[in-house]
C-alpha positions, 0 to 999 in steps of 0.5 A, a space after each residue: 401159381 402154375 404158368 403155361 410150358 417150360 418154366 425155367 432154362 438152367 441150360 442157359 447159365 454161361 450162354 450169351 443174353 441175346 442167344 439165351 432170350 431167344 431159346 426162350 421165347 422159342 421153347 416157351 411162346 407164352 413168354 416174353 424174355 427181357 435181358 437185365 443186367 444182373 443186379 438190377 432193381 426189379 419189382 416183385 410182381 409174379 408174371 407168367 408171361 415174363 422171364 427175366 434173363 439176368 447178365 453181366 457185364 459181358 453179357 453172359 447169363 449169370 442165373 437160371 432164367 425163370 418165369 416171373 
C-alpha cells in the first residue's frame, strides 16, 4: 500500500514520545501519531493516517515509528 508523505522516522528512536509524535505530525500532516507503551497489543489493521510511537516506561521511543 502506498501512503502519502514520509512513512518512517528512524531518527526518533531514543527521543521522548511526545516530541517524537509532534515531529511526525509536523513532517507528515496526513497522519496522527499515537503513543503506546511498547508491548501493548494492537490490531493488525494497516492505516495510512496512523503512526504508532512505541515508548518504554520512561516515555522514550524504542522502535522506529512507521505509518501503519
